[in-house]
C-alpha positions as CSV (number, residue, x, y, z in Angstrom):
1,M,4.4,-67.6,-2.3
2,S,1.8,-64.8,-2.6
3,L,-0.1,-64.3,-5.9
4,Q,1.6,-60.8,-6.3
5,R,5.1,-62.3,-6.0
6,E,4.2,-65.1,-8.4
7,L,2.8,-62.7,-11.0
8,N,5.9,-60.5,-10.6
9,T,8.2,-63.5,-11.1
10,Y,6.4,-64.5,-14.3
11,W,6.4,-60.9,-15.5
12,Q,10.2,-60.6,-15.0
13,L,10.7,-63.8,-16.9
14,I,8.4,-62.6,-19.7
15,R,10.4,-59.4,-20.1
16,T,13.7,-61.4,-20.2
17,L,12.3,-63.9,-22.7
18,L,10.3,-61.8,-25.1
19,L,11.4,-58.2,-24.5
20,P,15.2,-58.3,-23.7
21,M,15.9,-55.3,-25.9
22,R,14.6,-51.8,-25.4
23,W,13.5,-51.3,-29.1
24,L,11.3,-54.4,-28.9
25,R,9.6,-53.1,-25.8
26,W,8.8,-49.8,-27.5
27,S,7.6,-51.6,-30.6
28,V,5.0,-53.5,-28.6
29,L,3.8,-50.2,-27.1
30,G,3.8,-48.6,-30.5
31,A,1.6,-51.5,-31.8
32,L,-0.9,-50.9,-29.0
33,L,-0.9,-47.1,-29.7
34,V,-1.4,-47.6,-33.4
35,A,-4.3,-50.0,-32.8
36,L,-6.0,-47.4,-30.6
37,L,-5.4,-44.7,-33.2
38,G,-6.8,-47.0,-35.9
39,G,-10.0,-47.6,-33.9
40,L,-10.3,-43.8,-33.3
41,Y,-9.8,-42.7,-36.8
42,W,-11.8,-45.5,-38.4
43,W,-15.0,-43.5,-38.0
44,L,-13.4,-40.3,-39.4
45,N,-11.6,-41.6,-42.5
46,E,-11.8,-45.2,-43.5
47,T,-8.5,-45.1,-45.5
48,I,-6.5,-43.7,-42.6
49,G,-8.1,-46.1,-40.1
50,L,-7.5,-49.1,-42.3
51,G,-3.9,-48.1,-42.8
52,L,-3.3,-47.7,-39.1
53,V,-5.0,-51.0,-38.2
54,M,-2.8,-52.7,-40.9
55,A,0.2,-51.2,-39.2
56,A,-0.9,-52.6,-35.9
57,F,-1.2,-56.1,-37.5
58,L,2.2,-55.7,-39.1
59,Y,3.7,-54.9,-35.7
60,G,1.9,-57.9,-34.2
61,V,3.3,-60.2,-36.8
62,L,6.8,-58.7,-36.3
63,F,6.5,-59.1,-32.6
64,F,5.5,-62.8,-32.7
65,S,8.1,-63.5,-35.4
66,V,10.9,-62.0,-33.4
67,G,9.6,-63.6,-30.3
68,G,9.7,-67.0,-32.0
69,L,13.4,-66.5,-32.6
70,L,14.3,-64.8,-29.3
71,M,12.3,-66.8,-26.8
72,P,13.9,-70.3,-27.3
73,G,17.4,-68.7,-27.3
74,Q,16.7,-66.8,-24.1
75,M,15.4,-70.0,-22.5
76,L,18.6,-71.8,-23.4
77,A,20.8,-69.0,-22.1
78,M,18.9,-68.8,-18.8
79,A,18.8,-72.6,-18.2
80,S,22.5,-72.9,-19.0
81,S,23.5,-70.0,-16.7
82,K,25.1,-71.2,-13.5
83,Q,23.6,-68.4,-11.5
84,L,20.0,-68.5,-12.9
85,S,19.9,-72.3,-12.8
86,L,19.9,-72.1,-9.0
87,M,16.4,-70.6,-9.1
88,G,13.8,-73.1,-8.1
89,D,11.5,-74.4,-10.8
90,L,13.1,-72.1,-13.4
91,R,12.8,-74.7,-16.2
92,T,9.3,-75.5,-15.4
93,R,8.3,-71.9,-15.4
94,L,10.1,-71.3,-18.8
95,W,8.3,-74.3,-20.3
96,W,4.9,-72.9,-19.2
97,L,5.8,-69.5,-20.7
98,L,6.8,-71.1,-24.0
99,L,3.5,-73.0,-24.1
100,G,1.6,-69.7,-23.3
101,F,3.5,-67.9,-26.1
102,A,2.5,-70.6,-28.5
103,L,-1.2,-70.4,-27.5
104,V,-1.3,-66.6,-27.8
105,A,0.7,-66.4,-31.0
106,S,-1.5,-69.1,-32.6
107,L,-4.7,-67.3,-31.4
108,F,-3.5,-64.1,-33.1
109,L,-2.6,-65.9,-36.3
110,A,-5.9,-67.9,-36.3
111,L,-7.9,-64.7,-35.8
112,L,-6.0,-63.0,-38.7
113,G,-6.4,-66.1,-40.9
114,T,-10.1,-66.6,-40.4
115,L,-11.1,-62.9,-40.6
116,K,-13.8,-62.5,-43.3
117,T,-13.4,-66.1,-44.5
118,D,-15.4,-69.3,-44.2
119,L,-12.7,-71.2,-42.5
120,S,-13.5,-72.9,-39.2
121,F,-11.8,-71.1,-36.3
122,G,-11.4,-74.3,-34.2
123,S,-9.7,-76.4,-36.9
124,T,-7.6,-73.4,-38.0
125,Y,-6.4,-72.7,-34.5
126,I,-5.4,-76.3,-33.7
127,A,-3.5,-76.6,-37.0
128,I,-1.7,-73.3,-36.5
129,L,-0.9,-74.3,-32.9
130,I,0.7,-77.6,-33.9
131,L,2.7,-75.8,-36.6
132,V,3.9,-73.0,-34.2
133,S,4.7,-75.6,-31.5
134,L,6.8,-77.6,-33.9
135,I,8.7,-74.5,-35.1
136,L,9.4,-73.4,-31.5
137,A,10.6,-76.9,-30.6
138,A,12.8,-77.0,-33.7
139,V,14.3,-73.6,-32.8
140,L,14.9,-74.7,-29.2
141,L,16.6,-78.0,-30.2
142,V,18.7,-76.5,-33.0
143,G,19.8,-73.7,-30.6
144,A,20.7,-76.3,-27.9
145,Y,23.0,-78.4,-30.2
146,W,24.0,-76.0,-33.0
147,P,24.0,-72.5,-31.5
148,G,23.5,-69.7,-34.0
149,L,21.7,-71.8,-36.6
150,Q,18.2,-71.1,-35.3
151,G,17.3,-68.8,-38.2
152,F,17.7,-71.6,-40.7
153,V,14.6,-73.2,-39.3
154,F,12.6,-70.5,-41.1
155,V,14.3,-71.1,-44.5
156,F,11.6,-73.6,-45.5
157,A,8.6,-71.4,-44.7
158,W,6.9,-72.5,-47.8
159,A,6.9,-76.1,-46.6
160,Y,5.2,-74.9,-43.3
161,L,2.4,-73.3,-45.4
162,Q,1.8,-76.5,-47.3
163,A,1.8,-78.5,-44.0
164,L,-0.7,-76.1,-42.6
165,D,-3.1,-76.9,-45.5
166,W,-2.7,-80.6,-44.7
167,L,-3.2,-80.2,-41.0
168,M,-6.4,-78.2,-41.5
169,A,-7.9,-81.1,-43.4
170,Q,-7.3,-83.6,-40.5
171,D,-9.5,-84.5,-37.5
172,P,-9.2,-81.8,-34.8
173,L,-9.4,-84.4,-32.0
174,L,-6.5,-86.4,-33.5
175,L,-4.5,-83.2,-33.8
176,A,-5.2,-82.2,-30.2
177,G,-3.9,-85.6,-29.1
178,I,-0.7,-85.2,-31.2
179,L,-0.3,-81.7,-29.7
180,L,-0.4,-83.0,-26.1
181,V,2.1,-85.7,-26.8
182,C,4.5,-83.3,-28.5
183,W,4.4,-80.8,-25.6
184,W,4.9,-83.7,-23.1
185,L,8.0,-85.0,-25.0
186,L,9.4,-81.4,-25.2
187,R,8.9,-81.0,-21.4
188,V,10.7,-84.3,-20.7
189,W,13.6,-83.3,-22.8
190,W,13.7,-79.8,-21.5
191,L,13.7,-80.8,-17.8
192,H,16.5,-83.4,-18.4
193,W,18.7,-81.4,-20.8
194,R,22.2,-80.9,-19.4
195,P,24.3,-78.3,-21.3
196,A,28.0,-78.8,-21.3
197,R,28.6,-75.0,-21.3
198,Y,26.8,-71.7,-21.3
199,V,24.7,-71.4,-24.4
200,K,24.8,-67.8,-25.6
201,N,21.7,-66.4,-27.4
202,F,23.4,-65.0,-30.6
203,M,20.1,-63.2,-31.5
204,T,20.8,-60.6,-28.7
205,Q,24.5,-60.3,-29.2
206,G,26.5,-57.8,-31.1
207,Q,28.7,-58.4,-34.2
208,S,31.7,-59.3,-32.1
209,S,30.0,-62.4,-30.8
210,W,29.1,-63.6,-34.2
211,W,32.5,-63.2,-35.7
212,G,34.3,-64.8,-32.8
213,I,36.3,-61.8,-31.5
214,N,35.9,-63.2,-28.0
215,G,37.5,-66.5,-29.0
216,D,35.3,-69.5,-28.0
217,D,32.1,-67.5,-28.6
218,K,32.3,-68.2,-32.3
219,P,29.9,-70.9,-33.4
220,E,31.8,-73.8,-35.0
221,W,29.5,-73.9,-38.1
222,T,30.5,-70.3,-39.1
223,N,33.7,-71.5,-40.8
224,A,31.7,-73.8,-43.2
225,V,28.5,-71.7,-43.6
226,I,29.6,-68.1,-43.7
227,Y,32.0,-67.0,-46.5
228,Q,34.4,-64.2,-45.7
229,P,35.7,-62.1,-48.6
230,K,39.5,-62.6,-48.9
231,A,40.2,-59.3,-50.8
232,G,42.4,-56.8,-49.0
233,A,41.5,-53.3,-47.8
234,K,42.0,-50.3,-50.1
235,T,42.6,-47.8,-47.3
236,W,43.2,-48.0,-43.6
237,L,40.8,-45.1,-42.9
238,G,38.0,-46.5,-45.0
239,S,38.3,-50.0,-43.5
240,S,38.4,-48.6,-39.9
241,L,35.3,-46.6,-40.5
242,R,33.4,-49.5,-42.1
243,G,34.6,-52.2,-39.9
244,Q,35.5,-54.4,-42.9
245,A,37.6,-54.2,-46.1
246,D,36.7,-51.2,-48.2
247,G,38.2,-52.4,-51.5
248,V,36.2,-52.7,-54.7
249,K,37.0,-56.4,-55.0
250,A,35.7,-57.1,-51.5
251,D,32.5,-55.2,-52.2
252,M,32.0,-57.1,-55.5
253,Q,32.5,-60.4,-53.7
254,R,29.9,-59.5,-51.1
255,L,27.4,-58.4,-53.7
256,V,27.9,-61.6,-55.8
257,I,27.3,-63.7,-52.8
258,G,24.2,-61.6,-52.0
259,V,22.8,-62.0,-55.5
260,A,23.4,-65.8,-55.4
261,I,21.6,-66.1,-52.0
262,G,18.7,-63.9,-53.2
263,L,18.2,-66.0,-56.3
264,F,18.4,-69.2,-54.3
265,F,15.6,-68.1,-52.0
266,G,13.6,-66.8,-55.0
267,V,13.8,-70.2,-56.7
268,L,13.1,-72.0,-53.5
269,G,9.9,-69.9,-52.8
270,F,8.8,-70.2,-56.5
271,W,8.9,-74.0,-56.6
272,G,7.9,-74.6,-53.0
273,A,5.0,-72.2,-52.5
274,G,3.6,-72.9,-55.9
275,Q,3.7,-70.7,-59.0
276,E,0.3,-69.0,-58.6
277,A,0.8,-68.1,-54.9
278,W,4.4,-67.0,-55.4
279,L,3.5,-64.7,-58.3
280,K,0.9,-62.9,-56.2
281,I,3.3,-62.5,-53.3
282,W,6.2,-61.4,-55.4
283,Q,4.1,-59.0,-57.5
284,M,3.6,-56.9,-54.4
285,L,6.7,-57.8,-52.4
286,G,9.3,-57.0,-55.1
287,P,9.0,-53.2,-55.1
288,M,8.6,-53.1,-51.3
289,L,12.0,-54.9,-50.9
290,L,13.7,-51.9,-52.6
291,L,12.4,-49.6,-49.8
292,I,12.6,-52.1,-46.8
293,M,16.1,-53.5,-47.6
294,T,17.6,-50.1,-48.4
295,L,16.4,-48.7,-45.1
296,S,17.4,-51.9,-43.2
297,V,21.0,-52.0,-44.5
298,G,21.2,-48.2,-44.2
299,V,20.4,-48.5,-40.5
300,A,23.1,-51.1,-40.1
301,I,25.8,-49.1,-42.0
302,N,24.8,-46.0,-40.1
303,F,25.2,-47.6,-36.6
304,I,28.6,-49.1,-37.5
305,M,30.0,-45.9,-38.9
306,Y,28.6,-43.8,-36.0
307,R,30.4,-45.9,-33.5
308,R,33.7,-45.9,-35.4
309,I,34.2,-42.3,-36.2
310,H,36.2,-41.9,-33.0
311,C,38.6,-44.7,-34.2
312,L,40.0,-42.6,-37.1
313,W,39.7,-38.9,-36.3
314,L,43.2,-38.7,-34.8
315,F,44.7,-40.1,-38.0
316,F,42.5,-38.1,-40.4
317,P,44.6,-35.6,-42.5
318,G,41.9,-33.0,-42.8
319,D,39.8,-30.8,-40.5
320,R,36.4,-31.7,-39.0
321,R,34.4,-30.5,-42.0
322,A,36.6,-32.7,-44.3
323,L,36.0,-35.6,-41.9
324,Y,32.2,-35.1,-42.2
325,H,32.4,-35.1,-46.0
326,Y,34.6,-38.2,-45.9
327,V,32.1,-40.1,-43.8
328,H,29.2,-38.9,-46.0
329,K,31.0,-40.2,-49.1
330,A,31.8,-43.5,-47.4
331,Y,28.1,-43.9,-46.6
332,W,27.0,-43.3,-50.2
333,R,29.7,-45.8,-51.4
334,Q,28.2,-48.5,-49.4
335,L,24.5,-47.7,-50.1
336,L,24.6,-47.3,-53.9
337,P,26.1,-50.8,-54.5
338,L,23.2,-52.2,-52.4
339,A,20.7,-50.4,-54.7
340,V,22.3,-52.0,-57.8
341,F,22.3,-55.4,-56.1
342,L,18.6,-55.1,-55.3
343,V,17.6,-54.0,-58.8
344,V,19.6,-56.9,-60.3
345,V,18.1,-59.5,-58.0
346,I,14.5,-58.2,-58.5
347,G,15.0,-58.0,-62.3
348,L,16.4,-61.6,-62.5
349,I,13.6,-63.0,-60.3
350,D,11.0,-61.2,-62.4
351,S,12.5,-62.7,-65.6
352,M,12.6,-66.2,-64.0
353,V,9.0,-66.2,-62.9
354,G,7.7,-64.4,-66.0
355,I,6.5,-61.1,-64.4
356,N,6.5,-58.1,-66.8
357,R,6.1,-55.2,-64.4
358,S,6.2,-51.5,-65.0
359,W,9.4,-50.1,-63.3
360,V,7.7,-46.8,-62.3
361,V,6.8,-48.1,-58.9
362,P,10.1,-49.8,-58.2
363,A,12.0,-46.7,-59.3
364,I,10.0,-44.5,-56.9
365,M,10.4,-47.0,-54.0
366,L,14.2,-47.1,-54.7
367,V,14.5,-43.3,-54.8
368,L,12.4,-42.9,-51.6
369,G,14.4,-45.6,-49.9
370,L,17.7,-43.9,-50.7
371,L,16.4,-40.5,-49.7
372,V,15.1,-41.7,-46.4
373,A,18.3,-43.7,-45.7
374,V,20.5,-40.7,-46.4
375,Q,18.1,-38.5,-44.3
376,M,18.7,-41.0,-41.5
377,F,22.5,-40.5,-41.9
378,Y,22.0,-36.7,-41.7
379,L,20.0,-37.1,-38.6
380,S,22.6,-39.3,-37.0
381,M,25.3,-36.8,-37.8
382,L,23.2,-34.1,-36.1
383,V,22.8,-36.3,-33.1
384,Y,26.5,-36.9,-33.0
385,R,27.2,-33.1,-33.0
386,L,24.5,-32.2,-30.4
387,S,24.8,-35.2,-28.0
388,G,28.5,-35.8,-28.0
389,A,28.3,-39.1,-29.9
390,S,25.7,-40.6,-27.5
391,K,24.7,-44.1,-28.6
392,R,21.5,-43.9,-26.5
393,W,20.3,-40.8,-28.3
394,L,21.1,-42.4,-31.7
395,D,18.9,-45.4,-30.7
396,W,16.0,-43.2,-29.7
397,T,16.1,-40.9,-32.7
398,T,16.5,-43.7,-35.2
399,G,13.6,-45.6,-33.8
400,I,11.3,-42.6,-33.7
401,F,12.4,-41.6,-37.2
402,L,11.6,-45.0,-38.7
403,V,8.3,-45.3,-37.0
404,V,7.2,-41.8,-38.3
405,W,8.2,-42.6,-41.9
406,T,6.6,-46.1,-41.7
407,L,3.3,-44.6,-40.5
408,T,3.5,-41.8,-43.1
409,V,3.9,-44.3,-46.0
410,I,1.1,-46.5,-44.7
411,M,-1.3,-43.6,-44.1
412,S,-0.7,-42.4,-47.7
413,G,-2.8,-45.4,-48.7
414,F,-0.2,-46.8,-51.0
415,F,-0.1,-50.3,-49.4
416,I,-3.9,-50.8,-49.3
417,V,-4.5,-50.1,-53.0
418,H,-3.2,-51.5,-56.3
419,Q,0.3,-50.3,-56.5
420,E,0.7,-49.9,-60.2
421,A,-2.3,-47.6,-60.4
422,H,-1.7,-45.5,-57.3
423,Y,2.0,-44.8,-57.3
424,Q,1.2,-41.1,-57.2
425,E,0.7,-41.3,-53.5
426,L,4.5,-41.7,-53.0
427,I,5.5,-38.7,-55.2
428,P,4.7,-36.1,-52.5
429,L,6.8,-38.1,-50.0
430,V,9.7,-38.0,-52.4
431,G,9.4,-34.3,-52.6
432,V,9.3,-33.9,-48.8
433,A,12.4,-36.1,-48.4
434,L,14.3,-34.0,-51.1
435,V,13.5,-30.8,-49.3
436,I,14.6,-32.1,-45.9
437,N,17.8,-33.6,-47.3
438,A,18.6,-30.3,-49.0
439,V,18.3,-28.5,-45.7
440,F,20.4,-31.0,-43.9
441,A,23.1,-30.9,-46.6
442,L,23.4,-27.1,-46.2
443,I,23.6,-26.9,-42.4
444,L,25.5,-30.0,-41.3
445,P,28.9,-29.2,-42.8
446,R,28.8,-25.8,-40.9
447,I,27.9,-27.2,-37.5
448,W,30.3,-30.1,-37.9
449,S,33.2,-27.6,-38.1
450,S,33.0,-27.2,-34.3
451,V,32.1,-30.8,-33.3
452,S,33.8,-32.3,-30.3
453,L,35.9,-35.4,-31.2
454,V,37.7,-35.9,-27.9
455,R,36.0,-39.2,-27.2
456,S,32.9,-41.2,-28.0
457,Q,30.4,-41.6,-25.2
């Protein structure tokens, strides 16, 4: 086989393993673009340059984190596929790519960890490589025997950090020997693993695969691990639009479960990572969660409702403008309880760990998160009207919208200074979001009066 064909084969495998989804491919390109812009603007304005470089590092961490979850699952799916398993040396190639990913990801993390520190790069790199290798092997093994549970490997992240400190204190030659043995054992298992059936990668599947709509696709552990609210629906229209029961009792059950899970992980991190380290992380992370989680859940709600409007418009008693207001109100009814849930969880965790923070910054972050999330809803309704409910246009516009807002917040300098003393950087952004939302609120009901609802594309 020629070198060009060999490289093309590996490139196609890399795309399938690491970049199976379009948004992830554009995230990688966005990270490269941000890094170039950061280097260009560094000489013009240190604050802007530093913010853009930090954005590039965040994209890099996100890429390697998502890759750590995606790659083992994609390997299992490809190796258990009857068609792909006929390819010669497929498993050997996949094993080499997993090893290459571990080497590159560890190199990135080692460079990031030893930057402007006195730590030895060699010892740090070997320790991180062992830890990354063990995590990838654990995700691969868990996915092979308990599909869908791969994410729980990362629950004890605090234990991995403590193990990293211990590994860095050991002899690098001994660690290198252990590393070779671990990768050899993983290769032996991988080449001899015989799946009984096709192992679907649930990280790349839609909601239907997770909830077992396709019958046997449902993981067996979901009945024991995932609790489904038993409360009934309030209205048929609301439940059809949301894809789940719209009753107040069902919402309360979901929020109570969310609060319990949030407190559990808060206590786990507090006692696992150590009080001093956790306090420093939580002091900064707490207010950011109000912005990040509001936007994340807002994106999920928006995508579900966008795809389900066509399911109820024939049965809706009002005209098109009334349908728009109904969808708008349903979006707010799902978003506001989330805000209350986040405030309760952050307040309880602050009380548990003894943090007495000023609520000026969290309040601004919450307001900004709600405004941007609602602005994203307005944008999706505009896309629905102009594109005929095109899902592809929704994906593109949502991705561009979130990237623009993320870079705007980072370039404001808020995340690279002390938050409590520099919250004023976010106030102009709140004003801009208010103005944009007011414009959308005025024009959207008018243009929706003539929207085409014949079918969803």
